[in-house]
C-alpha positions as MATLAB code, in Angstrom:
seq = 'XXXXXXXXXXXXXXXXXXXXXXXXXXXXXXXXXXXXXXXXXXXXXXXXXXXXXXXXXXXXXXXXXXXXXXXXXXXXXXXXXXXXXXXXXXXXXXXXXXXXXXXXXXXXXXXXXXXXXXXXXXXXXXXXXXXXXXXXXXXXXXXXXXXXXXXXXXXXXXXXXXXXXXXXXXXXXXXXXXXXXXXXXXXXXXXXXXXXXXXXXXXXXXXXXXXXXXXXXXXXXXXXXXXXXXXXXXXXXXXXXXXXXXXXXXXXXXXXXXXXXXXXXXXXXXXXXXXXXXXXXXXXXXXXXXXXXXXXXXXXXXXXXXXXXXXXXXXXXXXXXXXXXXXXXXXXXXXXXXXXXXXXXXXXXXXXXXXXXXXXXXXXXXXXXXXXXXXXXXXXXXXXXXXXXXXXXXXXXXXXXXXXXXXXXXXXXXXXXXXXXXXXXXXXXXXXXXXXXXXXXXXXXXXXXXXXXXXXXXXXXXXXXXXXXXXXXXXXXXXXXXXXXXXXXXXXXXXXXXXXXXX';
ca = [
      16.756  -19.831   15.968;
      19.651  -21.988   13.912;
      20.302  -25.581   13.922;
      22.714  -28.310   13.004;
      22.206  -31.633   11.371;
      23.453  -33.100   15.034;
      20.657  -31.514   16.783;
      18.376  -33.893   18.607;
      14.888  -33.811   19.304;
      13.877  -34.818   23.085;
      11.255  -35.728   25.494;
      10.159  -34.702   28.910;
       6.674  -35.249   30.454;
       5.474  -36.330   27.174;
       6.269  -33.161   25.410;
       8.829  -32.765   22.534;
      11.760  -30.299   23.052;
      14.696  -29.809   20.576;
      18.714  -29.781   21.847;
      22.283  -29.851   20.949;
      24.195  -33.014   21.283;
      25.737  -31.463   24.322;
      22.966  -31.370   25.730;
      22.100  -27.430   25.762;
      17.873  -27.164   25.357;
      17.807  -25.049   22.467;
      13.521  -25.293   22.579;
      12.085  -26.459   26.111;
       9.579  -29.597   26.051;
       6.068  -27.956   25.349;
       5.608  -29.048   21.667;
       3.246  -31.802   20.670;
       5.148  -32.574   17.474;
       8.450  -31.607   16.198;
       9.897  -32.816   12.640;
      12.846  -31.725   10.441;
      11.627  -31.516    6.844;
      14.658  -30.565    4.368;
      15.738  -27.194    5.677;
      12.907  -26.671    7.546;
      12.106  -27.491   11.619;
       8.369  -27.881   12.384;
       7.192  -27.288   15.444;
       3.596  -28.284   16.426;
       1.596  -27.429   19.674;
      -1.886  -28.404   19.351;
      -3.020  -26.447   16.064;
      -0.637  -24.097   16.176;
       2.765  -24.593   14.612;
       6.013  -22.544   14.576;
       8.486  -22.909   11.683;
      11.974  -22.313   11.907;
      14.014  -22.282    8.408;
      17.861  -22.879    8.039;
      18.849  -19.484    8.222;
      17.589  -19.192   11.754;
      14.288  -17.409   10.476;
      11.030  -18.157   11.885;
       7.216  -18.276   10.760;
       4.162  -18.072   13.637;
       1.228  -19.758   13.479;
      -0.314  -17.511   10.823;
      -2.701  -19.709    9.540;
      -6.143  -20.866   10.825;
      -6.900  -24.296   11.892;
     -10.191  -24.319   10.271;
      -9.414  -22.244    7.507;
      -6.271  -23.707    6.043;
      -2.498  -25.018    7.858;
       0.420  -27.287    7.392;
       0.618  -30.796    8.913;
       3.879  -33.108    8.709;
       3.840  -36.536    7.987;
       7.465  -38.648    7.434;
       9.109  -35.409    7.718;
       6.794  -33.952    4.611;
       4.358  -31.442    4.321;
       0.833  -31.304    3.675;
      -2.260  -28.890    3.752;
      -5.553  -29.352    5.611;
      -8.496  -27.709    6.618;
      -9.555  -28.872    9.810;
      -9.348  -32.594    9.611;
      -9.631  -32.730    5.812;
      -6.690  -32.912    3.997;
      -6.622  -31.022    0.882;
      -2.813  -31.960    0.093;
      -1.156  -34.521    0.983;
       2.102  -34.642    2.943;
       4.459  -35.681    0.252;
       6.288  -32.291   -0.739;
       9.767  -30.498    1.036;
       7.647  -27.852    1.538;
       3.974  -26.406    0.536;
       2.508  -22.756    1.012;
      -1.186  -21.402    0.440;
      -1.914  -19.232   -2.674;
      -5.333  -18.197   -1.973;
      -8.341  -20.643   -1.389;
      -7.539  -22.567   -4.310;
      -3.588  -22.538   -5.313;
      -0.510  -23.769   -3.340;
       3.177  -23.452   -3.906;
       4.818  -26.501   -3.259;
       8.530  -27.658   -3.391;
       9.735  -30.900   -4.836;
      13.449  -32.021   -5.124;
      14.530  -28.381   -4.771;
      11.675  -27.574   -7.754;
       9.289  -25.511   -7.213;
       5.785  -25.573   -9.214;
       1.894  -25.267   -8.560;
      -0.781  -27.555   -7.732;
      -4.926  -26.633   -7.323;
      -7.119  -27.872   -4.700;
      -7.286  -31.576   -6.554;
      -3.366  -31.499   -6.206;
      -2.683  -31.066   -9.909;
       0.270  -28.810  -11.531;
      -1.034  -25.612  -13.226;
       0.838  -23.000  -14.234;
       3.176  -24.528  -16.010;
       4.690  -22.309  -17.930;
       5.927  -19.947  -15.608;
       9.800  -18.959  -15.803;
      12.239  -17.601  -14.111;
      13.585  -14.086  -15.376;
      17.615  -13.532  -15.582;
      19.396  -13.582  -12.444;
      16.585  -14.769  -10.397;
      17.619  -17.326   -7.645;
      16.417  -21.158   -8.812;
      14.487  -21.405   -5.682;
      13.104  -18.533   -5.550;
       8.905  -18.455   -6.046;
       8.729  -17.939   -9.179;
       5.057  -16.571   -9.343;
       3.193  -14.821   -6.736;
       0.921  -11.445   -6.231;
       4.240   -9.647   -4.265;
       7.327   -9.321   -5.532;
       9.940   -7.404   -3.518;
      11.848   -6.439   -6.514;
      10.732   -4.305   -9.258;
      12.864   -6.038  -11.471;
       9.804   -8.775  -12.176;
       6.253   -7.718  -12.188;
       2.891  -10.400  -11.747;
       0.241   -9.642  -14.003;
      -3.111  -11.198  -13.789;
      -5.931  -11.002  -16.222;
      -9.472  -11.215  -15.240;
     -11.143  -14.263  -17.567;
     -14.226  -14.611  -15.586;
     -14.842  -18.058  -16.741;
     -12.561  -21.475  -16.876;
     -10.954  -22.358  -19.552;
     -11.026  -25.792  -20.597;
      -7.358  -27.391  -21.010;
      -6.086  -24.257  -19.830;
      -3.520  -25.268  -16.635;
      -2.709  -21.778  -16.590;
      -6.257  -19.694  -15.604;
      -6.602  -20.976  -11.902;
      -9.559  -19.409   -9.596;
      -8.574  -16.995   -7.107;
     -11.702  -14.925   -5.876;
     -12.620  -15.891   -9.270;
     -11.419  -17.310  -12.427;
      -7.979  -15.928  -13.606;
      -4.788  -16.308  -16.217;
      -1.740  -15.647  -14.338;
       1.111  -14.562  -16.550;
       5.008  -12.753  -15.668;
       5.832   -9.633  -17.600;
       9.394   -8.182  -16.817;
       9.820   -4.508  -15.352;
      11.291   -3.677  -19.038;
       8.172   -4.709  -20.665;
       5.937   -2.870  -18.175;
       7.462    0.249  -18.539;
       7.052    0.610  -22.247;
       3.233   -0.408  -21.946;
       3.310    2.615  -19.629;
       5.006    4.971  -21.156;
       4.388    6.142  -24.813;
       4.589   10.059  -25.825;
       2.085    9.385  -28.445;
      -0.321    8.819  -25.585;
      -3.316   11.357  -25.125;
      -2.058   11.686  -21.656;
       1.415   10.362  -21.433;
       2.705    9.369  -18.002;
       6.440   10.610  -17.938;
       9.443    8.637  -16.298;
       9.225   11.720  -13.808;
       6.136   10.520  -12.897;
       7.090    6.973  -12.277;
      10.051    8.167   -9.440;
       8.606    6.223   -6.678;
       7.665    3.299   -8.750;
      11.453    2.672   -9.675;
      12.903    3.722   -6.534;
      14.785    0.645   -5.013;
      12.894    1.902   -1.465;
       9.996    0.778   -3.191;
       8.337   -2.525   -2.679;
       5.556   -5.383   -3.088;
       4.532   -4.415   -6.731;
       1.245   -5.957   -7.861;
      -0.117   -5.560  -11.647;
      -3.321   -6.312  -12.733;
      -4.684   -6.125  -16.412;
      -8.669   -6.523  -17.375;
     -10.068   -5.758  -20.658;
     -14.209   -4.941  -20.473;
     -16.914   -6.257  -22.186;
     -17.905   -4.036  -25.305;
     -19.404   -1.032  -23.516;
     -18.128   -2.243  -20.452;
     -15.573    0.522  -19.964;
     -13.476    1.703  -16.898;
     -16.350    0.221  -14.456;
     -16.243   -3.157  -15.943;
     -12.288   -3.033  -15.559;
     -12.087   -1.669  -12.155;
     -15.377   -4.267  -11.326;
     -12.653   -7.085  -12.618;
      -9.427   -5.838  -10.431;
     -11.631   -6.015   -7.493;
     -12.130   -9.476   -7.531;
      -8.596  -10.044   -8.056;
      -8.398   -8.227   -4.704;
      -6.436   -5.098   -6.205;
      -7.393   -2.785   -3.474;
      -6.102   -4.502   -0.568;
      -3.974   -2.546    1.023;
      -2.670   -0.434   -1.156;
      -0.664    2.692   -1.248;
      -0.084    4.183   -4.504;
      -1.902    3.439   -7.753;
      -0.630    3.818  -11.428;
      -3.154    3.453  -13.993;
      -3.649    3.434  -17.378;
      -6.508    3.105  -19.702;
      -6.516    1.944  -23.592;
      -9.522    2.926  -25.803;
     -10.290    1.518  -29.208;
      -8.819    3.558  -31.900;
     -10.733    7.060  -32.704;
     -12.745    6.396  -29.420;
     -12.413    7.987  -25.957;
     -13.829    7.504  -22.684;
     -16.860    9.438  -21.251;
     -16.630   12.082  -18.437;
     -18.705    9.633  -16.286;
     -16.262    7.413  -16.881;
     -13.358    9.215  -15.662;
     -15.093   10.874  -12.935;
     -16.294    7.282  -11.826;
     -12.344    6.111  -11.738;
     -11.214    9.362   -9.731;
     -14.201    8.796   -6.880;
     -13.388    5.300   -6.705;
      -9.816    4.897   -6.332;
      -9.694    7.988   -3.906;
     -12.186    6.403   -1.765;
      -9.481    3.385   -1.121;
      -7.082    3.278    1.104;
      -4.016    4.783   -0.489;
      -1.655    8.084   -0.184;
       0.047   10.501   -2.736;
      -1.957   11.167   -5.824;
      -3.372    8.895   -8.566;
      -0.617    8.557  -11.508;
      -2.699    8.242  -14.968;
      -2.484    7.667  -18.633;
      -4.849    7.421  -21.577;
      -4.151    6.107  -24.530;
      -5.286    4.273  -27.752;
      -4.906    0.542  -28.802;
      -5.567   -0.787  -32.081;
      -6.384   -4.584  -31.165;
      -9.395   -3.409  -29.183;
     -12.706   -3.926  -30.623;
     -15.122   -0.786  -30.713;
     -16.535   -0.344  -27.430;
     -13.923   -2.520  -25.889;
     -11.766   -0.491  -22.486;
      -8.065   -2.301  -21.730;
      -7.005   -1.215  -18.337;
      -3.345   -1.964  -16.341;
      -3.358   -0.807  -12.811;
      -0.137   -1.025  -10.838;
      -0.212   -0.777   -6.729;
       3.095   -0.971   -5.064;
       4.179    0.593   -1.427;
       7.179    3.010   -0.932;
       9.271    2.322    1.986;
      10.347    6.005    3.190;
      12.241    4.950    6.589;
      15.336    6.700    7.905;
      18.162    4.400    8.836;
      18.184    2.274   12.233;
      20.083    5.085   13.772;
      17.290    7.392   13.182;
      14.895    6.663   16.265;
      14.010   10.091   16.752;
      10.236   10.818   16.768;
       9.928   14.336   15.498;
       5.620   13.950   15.813;
       5.826   14.041   19.763;
       9.036   16.632   19.718;
       7.677   18.953   17.057;
       4.341   18.963   19.095;
       6.056   20.122   22.338;
       9.302   22.018   21.880;
      10.240   25.588   20.791;
      11.197   26.630   17.155;
      15.110   26.898   18.132;
      14.769   23.780   19.576;
      13.574   22.101   16.830;
      16.034   23.332   15.022;
      19.144   22.256   16.793;
      17.466   19.049   16.638;
      16.586   19.096   13.103;
      20.640   19.732   12.820;
      21.650   17.024   14.171;
      19.249   14.466   13.160;
      19.994   15.190    9.428;
      23.756   14.371    9.964;
      23.023   10.666   10.389;
      20.638   10.873    7.533;
      23.448   12.352    5.739;
      26.113    9.650    6.420;
      23.732    6.805    6.340;
      21.619    7.268    3.512;
      22.484    7.397   -0.150;
      22.017   11.151   -1.227;
      20.025   10.727   -4.528;
      17.443    8.957   -1.926;
      18.284   11.444    1.297;
      16.007   14.551    0.161;
      13.239   12.849   -0.814;
      12.908   11.173    2.542;
      14.013   14.040    4.674;
      11.219   16.296    3.192;
       8.472   13.715    3.088;
       9.416   12.857    6.610;
       8.468   16.607    7.474;
       5.533   17.426    5.645;
       3.637   15.203    7.330;
       4.319   17.286   10.715;
       2.079   20.038    9.635;
      -0.684   17.503    9.210;
       0.221   16.399   12.793;
       0.847   19.532   14.471;
      -1.554   19.615   17.195;
      -2.623   21.405   20.502;
       0.179   21.730   22.629;
      -0.378   22.942   26.364;
       3.380   24.117   27.103;
       3.153   26.306   23.871;
       0.881   29.548   22.785;
      -0.439   29.451   19.407;
       2.077   32.185   18.715;
       5.541   29.840   18.918;
       3.288   27.085   17.030;
       2.647   29.489   14.500;
       6.486   29.907   14.084;
       6.809   26.050   13.351;
       4.476   26.129   11.032;
       5.838   29.042    9.154;
       9.188   27.481    9.514;
       8.418   24.577    7.657;
       6.459   26.491    5.223;
       9.563   28.224    4.419;
      12.054   25.085    4.901;
      10.070   22.405    2.847;
       9.897   22.580   -1.021;
       7.243   20.083   -0.808;
       5.061   22.188    1.681;
       1.997   22.710   -1.172;
       2.329   18.824   -1.333;
       0.833   18.291    1.987;
      -0.617   21.491    3.195;
      -3.484   21.315    0.225;
      -4.590   17.896    1.413;
      -4.472   19.261    5.438;
      -7.950   20.465    5.707;
     -10.122   17.776    5.625;
      -8.267   15.558    8.343;
      -7.774   18.652   10.394;
     -10.974   17.623   12.471;
      -9.637   14.444   12.970;
      -6.857   15.848   15.392;
      -8.384   17.820   17.013;
     -11.780   15.916   18.222;
     -12.459   17.199   21.355;
     -14.767   18.798   23.954;
     -11.806   21.199   25.283;
     -12.074   24.905   24.828;
      -8.184   25.550   24.705;
      -7.983   22.751   21.939;
     -11.013   24.184   19.959;
      -9.478   27.370   19.733;
      -6.269   25.385   18.558;
      -8.643   23.938   15.735;
      -9.460   27.466   14.840;
      -6.007   28.773   14.752;
      -4.416   26.081   12.263;
      -7.813   26.149   10.105;
      -7.074   29.924    9.422;
      -3.638   29.124    9.375;
      -3.689   26.618    6.654;
      -6.349   28.509    4.678;
      -4.002   31.776    4.852;
      -1.387   29.787    3.654;
      -2.828   27.790   -0.003;
      -4.539   24.582    2.011;
      -7.536   23.522   -0.600;
     -10.848   24.338    1.608;
     -12.537   21.303   -0.913;
      -9.995   18.852   -0.977;
     -11.692   15.473   -0.437;
      -9.668   12.013    1.359;
     -11.905    9.311    1.162;
     -14.872   10.997   -0.523;
     -14.904   13.634    2.422;
     -14.437   16.751    2.457;
     -13.536   19.044    5.649;
     -17.467   20.220    5.765;
     -18.027   16.381    5.690;
     -16.127   15.450    8.472;
     -17.262   18.412   10.698;
     -21.035   17.153   10.397;
     -20.560   14.129   11.237;
     -18.333   15.197   14.259;
     -21.286   17.251   15.418;
     -23.833   14.956   14.712;
     -25.783   13.714   17.648;
     -24.778    9.909   16.798;
     -21.227   11.161   16.737;
     -18.723    9.897   19.597;
     -16.973   12.855   19.170;
     -18.311   16.979   19.713;
     -16.837   20.221   19.265;
     -17.472   23.096   21.408;
     -20.195   25.128   19.584;
     -18.102   28.856   20.491;
     -15.395   27.599   18.190;
     -16.719   25.232   15.864;
     -18.948   28.246   14.075;
     -16.440   30.114   13.284;
     -14.470   27.090   11.816;
     -17.919   27.085    9.430;
     -17.624   30.389    9.044;
     -13.872   30.182    7.605;
     -14.592   26.971    5.816;
     -17.838   29.041    3.818;
     -15.752   32.064    3.324;
     -12.854   29.910    1.355;
     -15.664   28.410   -0.497;
     -15.826   24.757    1.400;
     -18.606   22.636   -0.141;
     -19.425   19.166    0.489;
     -18.856   16.250   -1.450;
     -22.046   15.817   -2.424;
     -22.454   19.483   -3.585;
     -18.838   18.692   -5.254;
     -20.411   15.817   -7.380;
     -23.675   17.548   -7.731;
     -21.588   20.452   -9.870;
     -19.237   17.909  -11.648;
     -21.977   15.760  -12.798;
     -23.203   18.408  -15.045;
     -19.928   18.019  -17.264;
     -19.936   16.050  -20.386;
     -16.247   16.939  -21.208;
     -14.183   13.864  -20.508;
     -11.145   16.412  -21.270;
     -12.398   18.417  -18.023;
     -12.405   15.056  -15.885;
      -8.957   14.068  -17.816;
      -7.662   17.263  -16.464;
      -8.656   16.475  -12.666;
      -6.814   13.007  -13.389;
      -3.739   14.304  -14.442;
      -3.291   17.996  -14.348;
      -0.951   19.652  -17.021;
       0.828   21.884  -14.880;
       1.307   19.482  -11.898;
       4.315   20.628   -9.655;
       6.377   17.687   -8.767;
       8.051   17.709   -5.790;
      12.002   19.496   -5.215;
      14.392   18.780   -2.968;
      15.830   22.021   -2.212;
      16.547   21.950    1.591;
      17.200   25.538    3.167;
      20.203   25.550    5.182;
      18.956   25.892    8.913;
      20.621   28.832   10.727;
];
């Protein structure tokens, strides 16, 4: 809803509304308070509120009255928890940043205050090209020109306005995208990150970047850094992780440290593999470790004109129908998306189809196998998807239905015969772990015994193990270079985008 300076408040049955000077009702009279503050229209109903910005954008009642919310007095914003005023209503706008820090606007200037209304983060600066009213410091930055660095301190530093309490005391600073790239890419590193590995990170379709920097105590190592980053909420809803570890000169990580890192990150909510680098820093003292972690999302979506639900369609239709539909949809994508990005989006879209292929009563297994064979031929990134499919397969096909269980067995056989890894593990579970959980007496899901036994036989035939068996074997290794290979395979195969023409 947009509003003009001439729009006015009106009262009806003891409630407030908003209308134009000509009497057209823009907001019905159902609010307890309406205030126009600067270029924000504030509407309160009980403890809930809505904010309408001058550009017509709206923000809903996203804050809990008990946990903290806006309040307005004399056309100025403040912040309170329940009936306790935390920040007085003296600002043109205010928003919380965690429990202890607030972003405030006054006289067209943005700055930060703590819970005592004291100014903090006073040396924060804008980078070239940033809009003057853009929030100059935030965990979430929606362009890859600027990143936020949070360095864990662990205690309050006296007389330092840049150390604030967010979950714990941290030092907050900003480092440009160029500086981050310099930190990440060093061909002299023992295990360097390449520009190729950072393609997603540098994509214009990546967003919500967060960067965290931590240094361990002496002998604390990688685990200490990971713990500190956890206190900075580094693992909240992140999809991709880029990690670089520095050790002191002439020191190397232990195999146990790298193994801990690998399983720790694999247990978090993520998509894709870890991008990892190992380097050395002459400024580190003996026993110290430094870690830089970047988390980000990658928006791999089609344009608004592409509204086709491929997952449902591919599960229900014949191969010839799928091919025809692909031609039509690809034409839309080619017309609406930048050519350099189009192939990545297009192929990523179809890798997920292999994982999601499930039983359909309208199609025989032979027909389904033809569809899977087609996507294997069509998609150069097939291996990227299929290797991680076995572990998730059983979650797609949980049922007591004999037909579905037969489909489960057929698809498992197809995957294993076509290159899938029987021991791939996601969230620290292998296929054997998933089967064991879903066939136990306490499980909500149960497979048909007649089909699950052949599935287990197939898994064992291809060398499947439980996560505990794998970890026990791996724990015997003390050579960090073996673990480094698992984090950063020397023969890593990058996805290519050579799309086969559909005939």
